[in-house]
C-alpha positions in Angstrom: -83.9 70.8 -149.4 -84.1 74.5 -150.1 -83.8 76.8 -147.1 -84.2 80.2 -148.7 -86.4 81.3 -145.8 -83.7 81.3 -143.1 -80.5 83.1 -142.3 -77.5 81.5 -144.0 -76.0 81.1 -140.5 -78.8 78.5 -139.7 -78.5 76.7 -143.0 -75.8 74.3 -141.9 -77.7 73.5 -138.8 -80.8 72.7 -140.8 -78.8 70.3 -143.0 -77.4 68.7 -139.9 -80.9 68.1 -138.5 -81.8 66.5 -141.8 -78.8 64.2 -142.4 -77.1 63.5 -139.0 -76.8 59.9 -138.0 -76.9 60.6 -134.2 -79.6 62.1 -132.0 -79.3 65.8 -131.7 -79.7 68.3 -128.8 -80.1 71.7 -130.3 -79.8 74.6 -127.8 -78.8 78.2 -127.6 -79.3 81.5 -125.8 -82.8 83.1 -126.0 -83.1 84.9 -129.3 -80.7 82.7 -131.3 -83.2 81.5 -133.8 -84.3 78.1 -132.4 -88.0 78.6 -133.3 -87.1 80.0 -136.7 -85.0 77.0 -137.5 -87.6 74.6 -136.3 -90.3 76.3 -138.5 -88.1 76.1 -141.5 -87.0 72.5 -140.9 -90.7 71.5 -140.6 -91.5 73.1 -143.9 -88.5 71.9 -145.9 -87.5 68.5 -144.5 -88.0 65.4 -146.6 -87.9 63.0 -143.7 -90.9 61.4 -142.1 -91.0 63.6 -139.0 -93.4 64.4 -136.1 -93.2 67.6 -134.1 -94.1 67.4 -130.4 -94.1 69.7 -127.3 -94.8 69.1 -123.6 -97.7 71.6 -123.4 -100.7 72.5 -125.5 -99.7 76.1 -126.0 -96.2 75.0 -127.1 -97.6 72.5 -129.5 -99.9 75.1 -131.0 -96.9 77.4 -131.5 -95.1 74.8 -133.6 -98.2 73.5 -135.3 -97.5 70.1 -133.7 -99.0 67.8 -131.1 -98.5 67.3 -127.4 -96.4 64.4 -126.3 -99.3 62.9 -124.4 -101.7 63.2 -127.3 -99.2 61.8 -129.9 -98.6 58.6 -127.8 -102.0 58.4 -126.3 -100.6 58.7 -122.8 -102.8 59.3 -119.8 -101.6 61.9 -117.3 -100.5 59.1 -114.9 -98.4 57.3 -117.4 -95.4 55.3 -116.2 -92.9 53.0 -118.0 -94.5 50.0 -116.3 -98.0 51.1 -117.6 -96.6 51.6 -121.1 -95.2 48.1 -121.2 -98.5 46.7 -119.8 -101.3 48.8 -121.2 -100.0 50.7 -124.3 -99.8 48.0 -126.9 -101.8 50.2 -129.3 -102.1 48.4 -132.6 -103.3 51.5 -134.4 -100.1 53.3 -133.9 -97.7 50.6 -135.1 -97.7 51.8 -138.7 -96.9 55.4 -137.6 -94.1 54.6 -135.2 -92.4 52.1 -137.5 -92.3 54.7 -140.3 -91.0 57.6 -138.2 -87.5 58.9 -139.2 -87.2 61.8 -136.8 -89.1 62.8 -133.7 -88.6 66.5 -132.8 -89.5 67.6 -129.3 -89.5 71.4 -128.7 -89.2 73.0 -125.3 -87.2 70.0 -124.1 -86.3 71.9 -120.9 -89.8 71.3 -119.6 -89.9 67.6 -120.4 -89.5 65.4 -117.4 -87.1 62.4 -117.2 -89.8 59.9 -116.5 -91.8 61.1 -119.5 -88.8 60.6 -121.8 -88.4 57.1 -120.5 -92.1 56.5 -121.3 -91.5 57.7 -124.9 -88.5 55.3 -125.1 -90.6 52.4 -123.9 -93.4 53.2 -126.3 -91.1 53.5 -129.3 -89.3 50.2 -128.4 -92.7 48.5 -128.3 -93.9 49.8 -131.7 -90.9 51.3 -133.5 -88.4 49.9 -136.0 -86.0 48.2 -133.6 -87.0 47.1 -130.0 -83.3 46.8 -129.1 -82.4 50.4 -130.0 -83.1 53.5 -127.8 -86.4 55.1 -128.9 -87.0 52.1 -131.2 -84.5 53.3 -133.7 -86.2 56.6 -134.2 -83.7 59.6 -134.4 -84.5 62.2 -131.7 -84.1 65.9 -132.0 -84.4 67.8 -128.7 -84.7 71.6 -128.9 -84.6 74.0 -126.0 -82.6 76.0 -123.6 -82.0 74.3 -120.2 -81.2 77.7 -118.7 -84.9 78.6 -119.2 -87.9 77.3 -117.4 -87.6 73.7 -115.9 -90.0 70.7 -115.7 -92.6 70.7 -113.0 -92.6 68.0 -110.3 -95.6 68.4 -107.9 -94.7 68.5 -104.2 -96.5 65.2 -103.6 -94.4 63.5 -106.3 -91.0 64.8 -105.1 -90.2 62.0 -102.7 -90.9 59.2 -105.1 -89.4 61.0 -108.1 -86.1 61.8 -106.5 -85.7 58.2 -105.4 -85.6 57.1 -109.0 -84.1 60.1 -110.9 -81.1 62.3 -110.2 -83.1 65.3 -111.4 -86.4 66.0 -113.2 -84.6 67.1 -116.4 -84.8 65.0 -119.6 -81.1 64.1 -119.5 -81.6 62.2 -116.2 -83.8 59.7 -118.0 -82.5 56.1 -117.9 -82.5 55.9 -121.7 -80.1 58.8 -121.8 -77.3 56.6 -120.6 -77.5 54.6 -123.9 -77.6 57.5 -126.3 -75.0 59.0 -128.7 -75.7 62.7 -129.2 -74.5 65.6 -131.3 -74.6 68.8 -129.3 -75.5 71.8 -131.5 -75.5 75.3 -130.0 -76.8 78.3 -131.9 -74.6 81.3 -131.0 -75.6 84.3 -133.3 -78.0 86.6 -131.4 -81.0 87.9 -133.4 -82.9 89.5 -130.5 -80.1 91.6 -128.9 -77.2 93.4 -130.6 -75.4 95.3 -127.8 -72.3 93.2 -126.8 -72.3 94.5 -123.2 -76.0 93.5 -122.7 -75.4 90.1 -124.3 -72.4 89.6 -121.9 -74.6 90.5 -118.9 -77.4 88.1 -120.1 -74.9 85.3 -120.5 -73.6 85.8 -117.0 -77.2 85.6 -115.7 -77.8 82.5 -117.9 -74.9 80.7 -116.5 -75.1 82.1 -112.9 -71.7 83.8 -113.1 -72.8 87.3 -112.2 -70.1 89.7 -111.1 -70.8 92.8 -108.9 -70.3 94.9 -112.0 -73.0 92.9 -113.8 -75.4 93.5 -111.0 -74.5 97.2 -110.9 -75.1 97.5 -114.6 -78.6 95.9 -114.3 -79.5 98.2 -111.4 -78.9 101.2 -113.6 -82.4 100.3 -114.8 -83.9 100.4 -111.3 -86.7 103.0 -111.3 -89.5 102.4 -108.8 -91.2 105.7 -109.6 -91.3 105.0 -113.4 -94.4 106.2 -115.2 -95.2 104.7 -118.5 -95.1 107.3 -121.3 -98.3 107.4 -123.3 -96.4 107.3 -126.7 -94.5 104.0 -125.9 -95.5 100.4 -125.2 -94.2 98.9 -122.0 -95.3 95.5 -120.8 -95.0 94.3 -117.1 -93.4 90.9 -116.6 -94.5 89.3 -113.3 -93.6 86.1 -111.4 -97.3 85.2 -110.8 -100.5 85.0 -112.7 -102.3 86.8 -109.8 -100.1 89.9 -110.2 -100.4 90.0 -114.0 -104.2 89.7 -113.7 -104.3 92.5 -111.1 -102.3 94.9 -113.3 -104.5 94.1 -116.4 -107.7 94.5 -114.5 -106.5 97.8 -113.0 -105.7 99.3 -116.3 -108.8 98.0 -118.1 -111.1 99.4 -115.4 -109.4 102.8 -115.7 -110.7 103.1 -119.3 -114.3 104.5 -119.4 -115.0 103.2 -122.9 -117.5 100.5 -123.7 -116.5 97.0 -122.7 -116.7 94.4 -125.5 -116.9 90.7 -124.6 -116.1 88.0 -127.1 -116.8 84.3 -126.4 -114.5 81.7 -128.1 -115.8 78.7 -129.9 -114.0 75.4 -129.6 -114.3 71.8 -130.8 -112.7 68.4 -130.4 -109.6 68.1 -128.3 -108.7 71.8 -128.1 -110.3 74.0 -125.4 -109.6 77.0 -123.3 -107.3 75.2 -120.9 -104.6 75.1 -123.6 -105.6 78.0 -125.7 -103.2 81.0 -125.9 -105.9 83.6 -125.1 -109.1 83.8 -123.0 -112.3 81.9 -123.8 -114.1 85.0 -122.6 -112.1 88.0 -124.0 -112.9 91.4 -122.6 -111.5 94.5 -124.3 -112.1 98.3 -124.6 -110.9 100.9 -127.0 -107.5 102.0 -125.5 -106.7 98.6 -124.1 -103.1 97.4 -124.5 -103.0 94.0 -126.2 -100.5 91.5 -127.4 -100.9 89.4 -130.5 -100.7 85.7 -129.8 -100.5 84.3 -133.3 -98.5 85.1 -136.4 -100.5 86.9 -139.0 -100.7 85.0 -142.3 -100.2 88.3 -144.2 -97.1 89.2 -142.1 -98.6 92.3 -140.6 -97.7 91.2 -137.0 -96.0 88.3 -135.3 -96.7 86.4 -132.1 -95.7 88.9 -129.4 -96.4 92.1 -131.2 -97.9 94.8 -128.9 -100.6 97.3 -129.8 -103.7 99.2 -128.6 -107.4 98.7 -129.5 -108.1 101.8 -131.5 -111.6 101.0 -132.6 -114.3 98.3 -133.1 -116.2 97.9 -136.4 -119.5 96.1 -135.7 -120.0 93.1 -138.0 -123.0 92.8 -140.3 -125.7 90.3 -139.3 -124.0 87.0 -138.6 -120.5 88.5 -139.1 -117.9 88.9 -136.5 -116.8 92.4 -135.2 -113.5 93.7 -136.6 -111.1 95.0 -134.0 -108.9 97.8 -135.1 -105.4 97.6 -133.4 -102.7 100.2 -133.6 -99.5 98.2 -133.5 -96.3 99.5 -131.8 -95.0 100.1 -135.3 -97.7 102.8 -135.8 -99.6 100.7 -138.3 -103.3 100.2 -137.8 -104.6 96.7 -138.7 -107.9 95.0 -138.8 -108.1 91.9 -136.6 -110.7 89.2 -137.1 -111.1 85.9 -135.2 -108.3 83.4 -135.7 -108.7 79.6 -135.6 -106.0 77.5 -133.8 -106.0 73.8 -134.7 -104.6 70.9 -132.8 -103.3 68.1 -134.9 -102.5 64.4 -134.7 -100.0 62.7 -136.9 -100.8 59.4 -138.6 -99.2 57.2 -141.3 -100.8 56.8 -144.7 -99.6 53.5 -146.1 -101.0 54.1 -149.6 -98.9 57.3 -150.0 -96.1 56.1 -147.7 -96.1 59.4 -145.8 -97.0 60.9 -142.5 -100.1 63.0 -142.6 -101.7 65.4 -140.1 -105.3 65.4 -139.1 -107.1 68.2 -137.2 -108.5 66.9 -133.9 -109.7 70.1 -132.4 -110.0 73.9 -133.0 -110.3 77.1 -130.9 -111.6 80.3 -132.5 -111.0 83.6 -130.9 -109.4 87.0 -131.6 -105.7 86.4 -131.7 -104.8 88.8 -128.9 -104.8 89.1 -125.1 -104.7 92.0 -122.6 -101.1 92.9 -122.2 -100.3 95.6 -119.7 -98.8 92.6 -118.0 -98.1 88.9 -118.5 -96.2 86.3 -116.5 -92.5 85.7 -117.1 -93.5 82.1 -117.9 -95.9 83.2 -120.7 -93.3 85.6 -122.1 -90.9 82.8 -123.0 -90.2 83.0 -126.7 -91.4 86.6 -127.0 -89.4 89.7 -127.8 -90.2 93.2 -126.6 -88.7 96.7 -127.0 -89.7 97.8 -123.5 -90.4 95.7 -120.4 -91.1 96.6 -116.8 -89.9 93.6 -114.7 -91.4 93.0 -111.3 -89.5 90.3 -109.5 -91.6 91.1 -106.4 -90.1 89.2 -103.4 -87.8 87.3 -105.7 -87.8 84.5 -108.2 -88.8 80.9 -107.4 -87.8 78.9 -110.4 -84.6 78.0 -112.2 -84.1 80.3 -115.2 -86.8 82.8 -114.3 -84.6 85.8 -114.0 -82.9 85.0 -117.3 -86.1 84.5 -119.2 -87.4 87.9 -118.0 -84.3 89.9 -118.8 -83.7 88.3 -122.1 -87.1 89.3 -123.4 -85.8 92.8 -124.0 -83.9 93.8 -127.1 -81.6 96.1 -125.1 -80.7 97.1 -121.5 -82.2 100.5 -122.1 -85.5 98.8 -122.8 -85.7 97.4 -119.2 -87.2 99.0 -116.1 -86.8 97.2 -112.8 -89.4 97.9 -110.1 -87.1 96.3 -107.4 -83.3 96.4 -107.2 -81.8 93.4 -108.9 -80.0 90.9 -106.6 -77.7 88.1 -107.5 -79.9 85.9 -105.4 -82.6 86.3 -108.1 -80.6 84.1 -110.4 -81.6 80.6 -109.5 -79.7 77.9 -111.4 -79.6 74.2 -111.0 -76.1 72.8 -110.5 -77.1 69.6 -112.3 -77.9 71.6 -115.4 -74.5 73.3 -115.3 -72.8 70.0 -114.9 -74.7 68.3 -117.7 -74.1 71.1 -120.2 -70.4 71.5 -119.5 -69.8 67.8 -119.7 -72.2 66.9 -122.6 -71.0 69.8 -124.7 -67.4 68.7 -124.8 -68.3 65.0 -124.9 -70.0 65.6 -128.1 -67.1 67.5 -129.5 -64.4 65.1 -128.5 -63.4 62.5 -131.1 -60.5 61.1 -129.1 -60.4 58.1 -126.8 -59.8 58.2 -123.1 -56.0 57.9 -123.2 -55.7 60.7 -125.8 -57.9 62.9 -123.6 -55.6 62.3 -120.6 -52.6 63.2 -122.7 -54.4 66.5 -123.6 -55.1 67.2 -120.0 -51.5 66.5 -119.0 -50.2 68.8 -121.8 -52.5 71.6 -120.7 -51.7 71.4 -117.0 -48.0 71.3 -117.9 -48.3 74.7 -119.4 -48.9 76.3 -115.9 -45.6 77.4 -114.4 -46.6 77.8 -110.8 -49.6 77.1 -108.5 -51.3 80.5 -109.1 -51.0 80.1 -112.8 -52.3 76.5 -112.5 -55.4 77.6 -110.7 -56.0 80.3 -113.3 -55.5 77.8 -116.1 -57.9 75.3 -114.6 -60.6 77.9 -115.0 -59.8 78.6 -118.6 -61.9 77.7 -121.6 -58.9 75.9 -123.1 -58.6 73.5 -120.1 -62.4 73.0 -119.8 -62.5 71.9 -123.4 -61.0 68.6 -122.2 -61.7 68.5 -118.4 -64.1 69.9 -115.9 -62.2 70.5 -112.6 -64.2 69.5 -109.5 -61.7 70.1 -106.7 -58.0 70.8 -106.1 -55.9 70.1 -103.0 -53.1 72.6 -102.8 -51.0 70.6 -100.3 -51.0 67.3 -102.3 -51.5 68.7 -105.8 -54.4 66.3 -106.2 -56.7 67.4 -109.0 -60.2 65.8 -109.4 -61.7 66.3 -112.8 -64.5 65.1 -115.0 -62.9 63.7 -118.2 -65.2 65.2 -120.8 -64.6 62.3 -123.2 -65.8 59.6 -120.9 -67.9 61.7 -118.5 -66.2 59.9 -115.6 -64.6 61.4 -112.5 -60.8 61.0 -112.4 -58.0 62.1 -110.0 -54.6 63.1 -111.2 -51.5 64.8 -109.6 -51.6 68.2 -111.1 -48.2 69.4 -109.9 -46.0 66.3 -110.5 -48.1 64.7 -113.3 -46.5 61.5 -112.3 -49.6 59.5 -113.0 -49.7 60.9 -116.5 -46.0 60.7 -117.3 -46.2 57.6 -119.4 -49.0 59.0 -121.4 -47.1 62.3 -121.7 -44.0 60.5 -123.0 -45.9 58.8 -125.8 -47.9 61.9 -126.8 
C-alpha cells in the first residue's frame, strides 16, 4: 500500500489496520486524525473491507453504509430475531468474503446492536464458531465524546441485560482479543496548555486551575465583530434554530429558497442539510461536504456574498466568501448512499448507489448544536451551555472544536459540573488500554505490581505512587485500607479484581523472590 496522502505519524497505524491479526479499537483525542486515517485506509487498503457507521450522516461522511442498512436490520432488531428471521441467502457471499469490517463513531453504537452484528456474521460469515464469524473488526471512535442513545422506555429492560449501553458491554466482547491503538499527535490544537486543559475535561480530572483558565473566556456581553466568523455551539436544536432564525430575519435582503431532490434510500431525515434551504445575501453558512477541488472542507465557514441566477433549466450559483477571504462559486452537491455487495466474477467487494440527495452543500451556521459539531474544527466558537450539559462528553466535544483557548467565548461561567463522564467508560479504557499492551501472564504481572509497590518507602509515598502512571501501567487501584494495608486492584493483564497487602507484601513474597 502507498500512503503518500497522510502524515507519516499515521503511516504505521495504517499498516497496522491492514495487517494486524487481532481486532482493533482505534481511538484518540478530538483532532488527532482518526477521520483522515480512515479516509486514507479506505482508499489504499487491499483488503475486502466494508465501512459502516451508526447514523446516516456519519455514513455519508465516510462514504459508507449504515449498520442497519448493511445487515438489513429493522429498527427493532434483537439477537433472537437475527437468529430466527435474518437468514438472508443473498448476503452470504458478501459476509463470507469480508476481511475487515470498519465501524466508525463506535462510541454511539449500542451493546445490543454489536451483539446483533456478531449473531449475523456467525450465521453468514466464514466461521460460525468465531466472534463476528471470523471477520476482523476495526472500531474507530472516542468514548469520551457523545454516547449511544437508550430511550427512556427501553432503560429498564436494557440495564437488566447489559452493564452499560456502550459497545464494550456487548456479550461478544468477552470473547475478543483486541489491539488498542491510540492516536496522540494533535492536529487541531497546538497550544500545550490548552491541550492539557482539554485532556482534563476529556478524562474528568479538572482542577480548580483548569476551571479558572476556561473562565478567562467568559464574556456574557460579547458582541461578534463583523470581520470575524464566530459560530454558536448550543446544547439543543431549539436554541440553535432560534439563533439562526433571529440572524436571518435581521437581514433585509431577498430570501432565496431551494428545495432538495432525493431518491431511493436517502432522504432529508439523514441528510446533512435542509430539504428546504433558506438563505439571504449576508447569511453566515457552514459547508457540509468537502469540495472536490479542495477549495473548502466540511466545516468551513463563510457568508453568502451573492447569487447568480441560473439560465433556463440551470441551478443558481451561490457566491460564498469563505473565512479565508476567498470567494467561491457553490452549486448543488449530490450525496449518495451506498450498499456493499460481493461480485464473485471479480472476487471483490463492490459498492452500489441506493439513494441520493441533491442540495447546496451548506447550512445556516450562526449556530449549530454541539452534537452536530462533532468532527468539525473552528477558529472561533461561542459556547452556550445554558443550564448545563446533559450528556456524557458534551462539554469536551464543545470545547475541543476550537483550535485555541483564545478562540472560545463562554456565555455562562464554566463549572466542573458541566463535565459529565461515565465511570464505566473510564474503567474500560484504563483496563483495556493496558490489557492490550501487556504481554506477560498473570504471575509476571503480580511480580511487577509487587516490585512497584516495594519502591514506596512510607504510606504517603505509597498513596502517591498508586496514582502514578508507572503503577497504573500494571494495575488500577480501586481502594486502599490504611489500617490493614489492604490494597484492592484491577490486574490489567487479566482484567480481574485482586486484593494484596500493600505494606507487607506477604502475599506476593514468593513471587517477589522468584522475580
